[in-house]
N, C-alpha and C positions, 0 to 999 in steps of 0.2 A: 668413145666420144672425145677423148682428150688427145686424139691423134690428128695430125694435120690433114691427113687424107680424108677424114670424115667431113671436114669443112669444105674441102675442094670438091668432093663428090656430091655434096648437098648445097652447093653455092646458090643455085636458083631458089631452092626452098628457103634458105637463109635470106635471100634477097626479098622474097615475098613477105617473110616475117618482118623484115626491116621496114618495108613499105607499110605494112599493117600497123606497126608501132608508130610510124610517122603520122599516118592518117588518124590513128586513135588519139595521139597527142594534139593534132590539129583540131579534132572534133571537140576535145576538152576546152580548147581555146575558143572555138566558135560558139560553144554552149555556155561560155562564161564560168566554167568550173574552176579554171585557173585564171590568174590575171594575165593580161596581154603583156608579155615580156619579150622585147626584141631579141635578147640573147637566146631565149628558149625557142623562139620562132626560127632563128637561123639554125640552131642545132637540130630541131625536128625536120627541117627542110633538107639539111645535109644528110641526115640518116636516110630519108626517103630517096634522095637522088643517088646516094651510094647503093641503096637497095636496088634501084632501077639498073644501075651499072652492073650489079651482081647478076641480074637476070640475063645479061648478055653473055656472061661466063667467058669473056674474051681475055686473051693474053696479049693482045695488041699493045704496043708501046704507047700509042696515042691515047688509048682508052685508059691505061694505067696512069699516064701523065695527067689527064683531066680529072681522074678520080683523086689523084694526089693533091692537086690544087684545091679541089672542092673539099676534100677531107681535111687538109691542113688548115683551111679557113675555118671550117666547123670546129675542129679540135682547138684552134686558137681562141675562138669565141668561148667555147666551153671552159677553157683554162682561165680566161679572164674573169668569167663569171664566178668560177670556183675560187679563184684567188681573192676576189672581193669578199667572199665569205670568210676566208682566213684573216683578212684585214679586220673585219668586224669582230672576229674572235679575239684578236690581239688587242683591239681597242676596248674590249669588254662590252660591246654593243650587240653581240650575237644573241638571237633567240630563234627557236625552231618555229617554223610556220605550222599552223594547225589546219589540217592534219599533217603530221610530220612527213609522210610519204610524198607530199606535194611540195616539199621544201626545195627551193632553188639550189641550195648548197648540195644536197644529195642528188638531185636530178642532173645537175651539171657534171658531177663526178660520173654518174652513170652514162651520160652522153659521151664523155671523154673515152670511157672504156669501150662503148659500142662503136664509135667512129673509128678509133684506132684499130679495133679488131676487124672492122669492115675493110679498112685500108690494107691491113696485112693479108687478108683473104684475097683481095683483088690484086694487089701488087706482087704477091708471091705466086700467082697463078702460073702454072707451067703450061707451055704451049702444047705439050704432048698429052695433057689431061683432056679427056673429051668433055 
């Protein structure tokens, strides 16, 4: 599972998982389980869009370029949100959201990891891989 070939061979399945994660996060927003956060909305949308691009399993330069633009935007938003949490920590104003697994500080870190992993999988796609 920790070999790059695993991710390339299962890129479409991973894309479906990313889309389901995105839709699940949007459902939580629509059902008012979480507060409406524009940072979070951008991140979950980007995860879903990159998941859709993963379904293409394309190695075309243009596809990789658009994925990079979308992904860097989403990662930048996640980094800004996460950095705001670090600023609150340094000011002594930080407190965990209840329940803690819905805390924006943790979720923005998870979004950064997911988006950057998606970009690596998409952009390092070899044209010879089926």
